[in-house]
ZAVEX-634023 format. One record per atom (N, C-alpha, C, O): residue in one letter; x, y negated, z negated. Coordinates in steps of 0.02 Angstrom, whole numbers, padded with zeros to 5 digits, always signed. Example, Ala and Ser with C-alpha at 12.3 -4.5 7.8 and 13.67 -1.06 7.14 Angstrom:
A+00660+00284-00390;A+00615+00225-00390;A+00660+00165-00390;A+00712+00166-00423;S+00642+00112-00354;S+00684+00053-00357;S+00645-00002-00394;S+00670-00057-00402;
This chain:
M+00042+00069-00004;M-00006+00008-00008;M+00051-00056+00009;M+00047-00089+00061;E+00099-00065-00037;E+00140-00121-00047;E+00168-00123+00025;E+00172-00179+00049;N+00186-00079+00060;N+00219-00089+00119;N+00163-00119+00177;N+00173-00167+00214;D+00112-00084+00174;D+00066-00121+00199;D+00045-00197+00205;D+00037-00231+00256;V+00037-00215+00131;V+00030-00300+00119;V+00102-00336+00142;V+00103-00393+00165;K+00146-00307+00136;K+00216-00338+00171;K+00198-00338+00245;K+00178-00393+00265;S+00200-00300+00279;S+00192-00289+00334;S+00141-00360+00377;S+00157-00398+00423;F+00075-00351+00334;F+00007-00392+00344;F+00058-00461+00340;F+00061-00498+00389;L+00092-00474+00286;L+00109-00559+00275;L+00150-00573+00320;L+00150-00630+00343;A+00196-00525+00342;A+00252-00546+00376;A+00211-00551+00464;A+00244-00585+00503;D+00160-00526+00486;D+00150-00541+00555;D+00104-00625+00539;D+00105-00675+00575;L+00068-00616+00478;L+00035-00659+00475;L+00073-00725+00460;L+00045-00779+00463;L+00122-00719+00447;L+00173-00787+00439;L+00193-00787+00500;L+00194-00847+00517;Q+00213-00746+00554;Q+00242-00757+00628;Q+00188-00793+00660;Q+00206-00832+00704;K+00115-00789+00646;K+00053-00831+00673;K+00049-00880+00647;K+00036-00927+00684;L+00056-00892+00593;L+00055-00983+00554;L+00113-01001+00602;L+00091-01031+00651;K+00185-00992+00605;K+00234-01006+00626;K+00213-01024+00708;K+00225-01083+00724;S+00192-00993+00747;S+00165-00996+00805;S+00126-01067+00816;S+00132-01110+00860;I+00078-01064+00753;I+00029-01111+00787;I+00043-01203+00723;I+00006-01240+00691;D+00096-01199+00734;D+00124-01256+00679;D+00109-01323+00724;D+00110-01330+00785;Y+00098-01362+00681;Y+00039-01431+00719;Y+00098-01474+00755;Y+00160-01471+00752;V+00046-01519+00797;V+00093-01558+00829;V+00134-01592+00817;V+00116-01611+00762;K+00191-01622+00829;K+00230-01668+00790;K+00235-01743+00821;K+00260-01750+00877;T+00218-01783+00795;T+00219-01850+00814;T+00265-01872+00881;T+00249-01901+00934;E+00324-01848+00856;E+00391-01849+00898;E+00380-01819+00957;E+00419-01833+01003;D+00333-01779+00967;D+00324-01727+01036;D+00276-01773+01073;D+00281-01773+01134;I+00229-01813+01043;I+00179-01853+01076;I+00221-01916+01128;I+00267-01952+01109;P+00195-01916+01188;P+00219-01956+01247;P+00196-02037+01193;P+00146-02043+01158;N+00255-02090+01206;N+00247-02154+01176;N+00196-02204+01256;N+00174-02261+01254;I+00192-02161+01306;I+00173-02211+01368;I+00092-02178+01359;I+00074-02132+01322;G+00061-02211+01397;G-00018-02208+01407;G-00028-02144+01454;G+00002-02143+01507;L-00065-02098+01439;L-00064-02051+01488;L-00156-02036+01509;L-00206-02037+01473;Y-00146-02023+01580;Y-00215-02024+01615;Y-00247-01949+01591;Y-00208-01903+01576;M-00315-01940+01587;M-00366-01891+01566;M-00317-01813+01578;M-00305-01774+01532;D-00291-01804+01663;D-00263-01739+01667;D-00214-01734+01616;D-00220-01690+01573;Q-00164-01777+01616;Q-00124-01778+01576;Q-00121-01751+01507;Q-00079-01710+01488;V-00166-01775+01473;V-00199-01778+01405;V-00214-01701+01387;V-00191-01668+01340;T-00269-01679+01446;T-00284-01618+01438;T-00231-01573+01445;T-00233-01523+01409;T-00171-01581+01495;T-00114-01532+01497;T-00061-01530+01442;T-00013-01492+01440;F-00082-01584+01393;F-00031-01604+01357;F-00050-01555+01279;F-00016-01525+01237;M-00126-01567+01292;M-00159-01523+01218;M-00143-01460+01240;M-00108-01427+01201;D-00159-01433+01295;D-00167-01372+01289;D-00084-01331+01286;D-00077-01277+01258;E-00035-01363+01313;E+00029-01360+01304;E+00062-01346+01237;E+00097-01298+01220;Q+00037-01413+01196;Q+00033-01417+01117;Q+00016-01358+01080;Q+00055-01324+01047;L-00071-01345+01091;L-00111-01291+01050;L-00110-01223+01085;L-00150-01182+01062;N-00087-01211+01117;N-00081-01142+01168;N-00094-01092+01111;N-00142-01054+01113;A-00049-01092+01058;A-00039-01038+01008;A-00114-01034+00975;A-00135-00980+00955;C-00147-01084+00972;C-00227-01087+00926;C-00268-01045+00967;C-00319-01021+00943;K-00248-01031+01037;K-00306-01009+01070;K-00333-00928+01056;K-00293-00882+01048;R-00390-00921+01054;R-00407-00824+01051;R-00391-00790+01103;R-00360-00737+01104;Y-00422-00838+01172;Y-00404-00799+01227;Y-00361-00845+01263;Y-00355-00906+01255;E-00322-00797+01317;E-00304-00824+01366;E-00317-00887+01404;E-00280-00934+01415;N-00381-00876+01421;N-00419-00926+01472;N-00461-00984+01428;N-00490-01035+01448;D-00454-00959+01367;D-00485-01035+01328;D-00456-01078+01339;D-00398-01084+01358;K-00513-01134+01321;K-00486-01230+01353;K-00470-01249+01294;K-00509-01224+01253;I-00423-01288+01265;I-00405-01320+01211;I-00457-01399+01220;I-00485-01423+01170;L-00462-01429+01285;L-00486-01480+01285;L-00512-01491+01359;L-00479-01485+01411;T-00564-01505+01353;T-00581-01517+01424;T-00598-01595+01458;T-00606-01632+01409;K-00605-01627+01508;K-00615-01686+01535;K-00696-01711+01503;K-00712-01770+01494;T-00733-01660+01491;T-00805-01668+01489;T-00810-01662+01412;T-00859-01691+01388;M-00766-01628+01368;M-00748-01623+01290;M-00747-01699+01266;M-00778-01730+01223;I-00677-01724+01330;I-00651-01799+01298;I-00701-01845+01290;I-00710-01876+01238;N-00748-01855+01364;N-00797-01894+01367;N-00851-01887+01320;N-00880-01939+01306;N-00872-01830+01291;N-00918-01816+01268;N-00906-01841+01180;N-00956-01848+01145;Y-00851-01849+01157;Y-00802-01867+01109;Y-00810-01947+01086;Y-00818-01973+01031;A-00801-01983+01178;A-00815-02059+01177;A-00879-02080+01169;A-00899-02118+01125;K-00912-02054+01214;K-00996-02058+01212;K-01025-02051+01130;K-01072-02085+01109;N-00985-01999+01090;N-01027-01995+01017;N-00983-02060+00972;N-00985-02077+00912;D-00947-02081+01022;D-00910-02122+00964;D-00853-02112+00918;D-00834-02149+00873;L-00823-02043+00943;L-00782-02011+00889;L-00700-02036+00921;L-00648-02038+00889;L-00709-02051+00986;L-00642-02080+01021;L-00654-02157+01057;L-00699-02168+01098;P-00612-02198+01037;P-00599-02255+01064;P-00586-02252+01123;P-00547-02206+01135;P-00610-02294+01184;P-00615-02291+01254;P-00544-02310+01270;P-00511-02352+01240;P-00521-02269+01329;P-00456-02281+01344;P-00437-02345+01384;P-00484-02379+01406;E-00386-02360+01394;E-00351-02435+01410;E-00356-02424+01489;E-00314-02380+01501;K-00383-02439+01536;K-00364-02441+01600;K-00354-02367+01615;K-00309-02346+01651;K-00397-02331+01587;K-00399-02261+01597;K-00346-02231+01577;K-00345-02171+01591;K-00291-02255+01543;K-00249-02206+01508;K-00263-02211+01410;K-00293-02248+01371;Y-00218-02144+01406;Y-00239-02127+01333;Y-00178-02137+01296;Y-00126-02120+01323;S-00177-02165+01236;S-00126-02176+01196;S-00107-02134+01148;S-00149-02093+01130;K-00047-02133+01120;K-00015-02094+01078;K-00074-02085+01017;K-00087-02029+00996;E-00111-02152+00987;E-00148-02132+00940;E-00228-02107+00968;E-00279-02090+00939;H-00211-02115+01026;H-00289-02071+01047;H-00271-01991+01065;H-00316-01953+01082;L-00215-01974+01061;L-00207-01890+01064;L-00190-01889+00988;L-00162-01835+00975;L-00195-01920+00944;L-00175-01896+00881;L-00242-01900+00863;L-00259-01845+00842;T-00292-01943+00861;T-00367-01941+00845;T-00392-01864+00894;T-00425-01820+00867;L-00374-01861+00951;L-00391-01806+00983;L-00379-01732+00930;L-00424-01691+00919;I-00327-01730+00909;I-00314-01670+00873;I-00341-01657+00816;I-00346-01601+00790;F-00366-01730+00784;F-00402-01723+00709;F-00469-01699+00727;F-00500-01670+00682;I-00510-01710+00809;I-00570-01675+00806;I-00545-01610+00825;I-00569-01569+00784;Y-00507-01579+00870;Y-00486-01517+00891;Y-00510-01466+00828;Y-00555-01423+00828;Y-00456-01492+00765;Y-00467-01466+00711;Y-00544-01458+00670;Y-00562-01416+00629;F-00576-01510+00697;F-00624-01511+00651;F-00697-01489+00671;F-00746-01481+00634;K-00692-01482+00740;K-00752-01485+00784;K-00773-01394+00774;K-00828-01373+00790;N-00722-01353+00747;N-00742-01292+00726;N-00797-01285+00674;N-00844-01247+00683;I-00791-01318+00626;I-00833-01324+00569;I-00875-01373+00550;I-00911-01368+00501;L-00872-01428+00591;L-00908-01490+00568;L-00948-01511+00616;L-00937-01511+00676;S-01008-01533+00579;S-01058-01571+00661;S-01021-01642+00674;S-00988-01679+00637;I-01043-01646+00750;I-01033-01713+00767;I-01016-01775+00717;I-00965-01810+00715;S-01085-01780+00669;S-01102-01842+00638;S-01056-01834+00589;S-01026-01884+00571;D-01042-01772+00559;D-01000-01768+00493;D-00912-01782+00522;D-00868-01796+00481;I-00901-01777+00577;I-00834-01797+00612;I-00821-01862+00610;I-00768-01887+00594;Q-00897-01904+00635;Q-00898-01980+00645;Q-00894-02010+00572;Q-00863-02062+00560;T-00930-01971+00520;T-00914-01991+00439;T-00838-01997+00428;T-00810-02052+00423;I-00809-01947+00425;I-00729-01956+00414;I-00689-01989+00446;I-00650-02022+00412;L-00682-01995+00519;L-00666-02025+00569;L-00668-02091+00584;L-00621-02130+00586;N-00718-02099+00593;N-00733-02192+00613;N-00711-02239+00563;N-00713-02299+00575;P-00692-02219+00513;P-00669-02280+00460;P-00600-02276+00471;P-00570-02330+00466;L-00568-02229+00485;L-00488-02216+00510;L-00481-02255+00577;L-00441-02302+00581;T-00515-02239+00621;T-00514-02267+00686;T-00530-02338+00691;T-00501-02372+00733;D-00576-02365+00652;D-00601-02428+00638;D-00542-02481+00606;D-00531-02537+00628;H-00513-02455+00560;H-00470-02488+00532;H-00383-02472+00532;H-00342-02508+00504;Y-00368-02417+00565;Y-00308-02406+00596;Y-00291-02392+00676;Y-00232-02404+00690;F-00316-02379+00706;F-00317-02385+00766;F-00300-02429+00813;F-00349-02464+00826;G-00234-02448+00857;G-00215-02496+00868;G-00189-02548+00813;G-00182-02608+00823;S-00179-02520+00765;S-00147-02595+00716;S-00096-02593+00710;S-00064-02544+00690;K-00072-02659+00730;K-00010-02701+00731;K+00024-02708+00669;K+00085-02705+00668;D-00007-02719+00617;D-00002-02743+00557;D-00009-02687+00501;D-00065-02664+00488;G+00047-02666+00469;G+00038-02609+00402;G+00040-02558+00443;G+00077-02554+00491;F-00013-02504+00419;F-00023-02450+00432;F-00065-02419+00492;F-00123-02438+00498;N-00039-02374+00536;N-00066-02359+00589;N-00101-02283+00602;N-00108-02248+00552;M-00120-02260+00659;M-00159-02181+00645;M-00100-02137+00656;M-00110-02077+00652;E-00034-02159+00671;E+00021-02119+00664;E+00042-02112+00579;E+00059-02061+00550;D+00036-02154+00562;D+00049-02160+00475;D-00003-02102+00443;D+00017-02058+00405;I-00060-02107+00460;I-00121-02082+00426;I-00104-01997+00450;I-00093-01955+00406;Y-00103-01980+00515;Y-00091-01909+00539;Y-00013-01880+00502;Y-00006-01820+00495;N+00033-01920+00482;N+00103-01910+00447;N+00100-01865+00389;N+00119-01808+00373;E+00062-01926+00359;E+00035-01912+00288;E+00001-01858+00284;E+00012-01828+00232;V-00035-01834+00317;V-00094-01783+00307;V-00044-01712+00326;V-00045-01666+00286;F-00008-01707+00380;F-00001-01659+00403;F+00092-01620+00380;F+00122-01567+00393;H+00107-01681+00343;H+00191-01662+00313;H+00164-01612+00246;H+00207-01590+00208;L+00101-01599+00237;L+00087-01548+00179;L+00083-01489+00199;L+00078-01442+00159;E+00087-01477+00286;E+00052-01428+00315;E+00103-01362+00285;E+00078-01312+00259;K+00172-01370+00293;K+00219-01310+00251;K+00198-01275+00194;K+00183-01216+00188;T+00199-01326+00146;T+00172-01299+00070;T+00102-01288+00069;T+00083-01260+00018;E+00060-01301+00108;E-00011-01273+00104;E-00004-01206+00132;E-00024-01157+00099;S+00028-01198+00202;S+00024-01128+00230;S+00053-01093+00192;S+00021-01042+00181;E+00118-01097+00155;E+00147-01036+00090;E+00087-01026+00052;E+00078-00965+00046;K+00042-01061+00024;K-00005-01065-00025;K-00061-01014-00008;K-00079-00971-00048;I-00095-01024+00073;I-00130-00995+00094;I-00098-00917+00119;I-00138-00871+00124;L-00028-00908+00132;L-00005-00839+00138;L-00022-00814+00083;L-00068-00775+00093;K-00004-00816+00017;K+00001-00789-00034;K-00073-00756-00050;K-00085-00698-00065;N-00128-00820-00041;N-00186-00812-00065;N-00218-00747-00020;N-00251-00703-00046;L-00200-00750+00060;L-00221-00702+00105;L-00213-00636+00074;L-00257-00594+00066;G-00127-00632+00050;G-00104-00552+00058;G-00142-00534-00032;G-00150-00476-00052;K-00154-00575-00062;K-00204-00554-00131;K-00274-00521-00096;K-00286-00461-00102;K-00311-00559-00065;K-00367-00540-00022;K-00374-00464-00007;K-00412-00421-00029;Y-00308-00463+00056;Y-00298-00404+00097;Y-00282-00369+00043;Y-00333-00334+00043;N-00248-00348-00013;N-00235-00312-00067;N-00307-00275-00096;N-00322-00216-00102;L-00344-00338-00111;L-00392-00319-00159;L-00449-00282-00105;L-00491-00243-00128;A-00445-00298-00031;A-00492-00262+00017;A-00470-00201+00017;A-00516-00160+00013;H-00416-00180+00021;H-00390-00122+00030;H-00389-00070-00034;H-00370-00012-00026;E-00408-00091-00090;E-00437-00050-00151;E-00501-00034-00140;E-00526+00003-00182;T-00539-00054-00091;T-00610-00030-00098;T-00624+00022-00061;T-00586+00040-00016;F-00676+00050-00074;F-00715+00119-00038;F-00661+00160-00042;F-00630+00188+00003;Q-00652+00163-00101;Q-00585+00236-00100;Q-00606+00287-00105;Q-00568+00334-00094;D-00691+00305-00127;D-00724+00366-00137;D-00754+00378-00059;D-00788+00428-00046;F-00744+00344-00026;F-00798+00353+00056;F-00740+00402+00066;F-00686+00416+00040;P-00799+00430+00143;P-00751+00468+00185;P-00662+00443+00204;P-00648+00384+00192;E-00621+00476+00225;E-00554+00436+00234;E-00562+00412+00324;E-00535+00365+00353;E-00603+00456+00347;E-00615+00441+00440;E-00639+00362+00426;E-00622+00318+00466;D-00676+00348+00369;D-00711+00271+00366;D-00695+00228+00336;D-00726+00175+00333;R-00649+00242+00311;R-00616+00204+00246;R-00561+00155+00291;R-00534+00116+00252;Q-00544+00147+00343;Q-00502+00088+00362;Q-00538+00046+00389;Q-00524-00014+00383;F-00591+00065+00424;F-00651+00026+00445;F-00673-00044+00395;F-00672-00105+00402;L-00701+00025+00323;L-00736-00021+00294;L-00697-00059+00242;L-00718-00100+00201;Q-00635-00036+00254;Q-00585-00092+00197;Q-00568-00154+00251;Q-00551-00212+00238;T-00578-00125+00310;T-00564-00230+00353;T-00619-00253+00352;T-00622-00314+00360;F-00673-00221+00345;F-00759-00253+00340;F-00738-00291+00260;F-00740-00353+00257;S-00722-00256+00205;S-00704-00298+00153;S-00654-00359+00165;S-00658-00415+00140;F-00619-00342+00198;F-00571-00402+00211;F-00609-00465+00262;F-00605-00524+00245;I-00636-00449+00307;I-00682-00494+00337;I-00746-00513+00303;I-00767-00566+00325;C-00790-00483+00248;C-00806-00523+00201;C-00770-00579+00165;C-00787-00638+00165;L-00707-00547+00127;L-00685-00571+00101;L-00673-00662+00106;L-00686-00705+00063;L-00641-00670+00179;L-00633-00718+00203;L-00686-00776+00226;L-00680-00837+00223;S-00754-00725+00256;S-00796-00754+00251;S-00821-00781+00203;S-00837-00840+00212;Y-00831-00761+00156;Y-00861-00785+00081;Y-00816-00860+00056;Y-00845-00899+00019;D-00743-00876+00079;D-00708-00915+00058;D-00730-00983+00105;D-00747-01040+00090;I-00721-00951+00164;I-00759-01008+00220;I-00795-01044+00213;I-00792-01105+00217;F-00854-00995+00198;F-00920-01022+00173;F-00925-01067+00122;F-00960-01118+00126;I-00888-01051+00066;I-00892-01097+00012;I-00844-01162+00030;I-00862-01221+00026;K-00798-01146+00046;K-00750-01208+00069;K-00778-01258+00110;K-00764-01318+00104;K-00827-01230+00163;K-00876-01268+00193;K-00934-01309+00151;K-00945-01370+00156;M-00962-01271+00118;M-00998-01307+00084;M-00994-01365+00038;M-01036-01408+00028;I-00929-01356+00010;I-00887-01399-00041;I-00861-01474+00010;I-00853-01531-00012;L-00850-01451+00087;L-00829-01493+00112;L-00877-01538+00154;L-00863-01592+00181;E-00929-01507+00154;E-00998-01549+00192;E-01031-01607+00111;E-01059-01661+00112;S-01011-01568+00060;S-01043-01589+00011;S-00989-01668-00017;S-01005-01718-00050;V-00946-01654+00004;V-00886-01713-00006;V-00887-01764+00064;V-00858-01818+00062;I-00914-01748+00111;I-00932-01783+00159;I-01000-01817+00140;I-01002-01875+00161;D-01054-01798+00109;D-01107-01807+00105;D-01120-01877+00068;D-01158-01924+00079;D-01052-01856+00002;D-01046-01901-00048;D-01005-01984-00027;D-01003-02033-00064;L-00978-01980+00039;L-00952-02027+00066;L-00997-02070+00090;L-00973-02125+00106;H-01075-02062+00101;H-01131-02086+00128;H-01185-02067+00093;H-01234-02049+00126;P-01190-02068+00032;P-01247-02025+00007;P-01324-02035+00034;P-01369-01993+00033;S-01326-02118+00062;S-01389-02099+00101;S-01408-02063+00144;S-01466-02043+00149;D-01362-02051+00181;D-01367-02008+00242;D-01365-01933+00224;D-01369-01891+00269;A-01360-01916+00168;A-01373-01831+00140;A-01430-01796+00145;A-01439-01736+00135;T-01468-01838+00162;T-01552-01816+00182;T-01564-01810+00259;T-01620-01800+00281;R-01512-01817+00297;R-01533-01847+00358;R-01536-01792+00421;R-01558-01800+00478;G-01504-01731+00388;G-01522-01671+00419;G-01462-01660+00475;G-01463-01686+00532;G-01418-01625+00453;G-01345-01613+00505;G-01373-01582+00567;G-01422-01546+00573;H-01328-01606+00615;H-01355-01590+00690;H-01279-01565+00715;H-01228-01599+00717;K-01288-01497+00733;K-01206-01459+00759;K-01194-01501+00829;K-01135-01507+00844;E-01232-01523+00863;E-01230-01534+00922;E-01165-01484+00965;E-01112-01502+00990;S-01188-01437+00962;S-01114-01373+00974;S-01115-01397+01068;S-01058-01406+01091;D-01152-01402+01098;D-01159-01410+01187;D-01118-01471+01188;D-01104-01483+01247;S-01095-01509+01154;S-01050-01559+01183;S-01003-01541+01152;S-00979-01591+01126;H-00966-01484+01134;H-00894-01468+01135;H-00867-01439+01193;H-00808-01442+01209;S-00933-01396+01239;S-00889-01377+01294;S-00920-01402+01373;S-00949-01455+01386;E-00907-01361+01406;E-00945-01400+01486;E-00990-01352+01508;E-01022-01361+01559;
């Protein structure tokens, strides 16, 4: 069992390394046209794809983000470094939050820091958040190891030919419960930002994320 956990954690560590966040120094300091933006994002976040043919961002997605006031309009059809940073935030949020929730947390940032020439800007916000990534990844790795170990202690009395699948099912349930609880907490925190909106009824608007 101990070897199984070590092997699982080693494989997971390699996966986490492959999905390392986009460094600000890797983002061009010049404006990019739409096609260049989608190509850049696809290359930088390629490791996040589940399937090879998945698209990280499409023109339709980006246009929808602009229509929903998630992304400031480009300047002369060119997207700045801050546009790309904002798109990275949206990419990570869009799989777990509704458009209205993303607006609640991103609009104050873009309103105050996007294009700011004095003091802090979007790059400072991005760096402040993502520099915690290494420490957080190590904590996540340890927590997943505990869940993996716990799941593989279940169903010991079941038929051996069924045990592996059932233990994997246990692991999936543990992860799902963890995500469910954290999502509820996340939505509660967002609602606290605008208490008057808490009864508005969330709408996922999932169609806006794909073509």
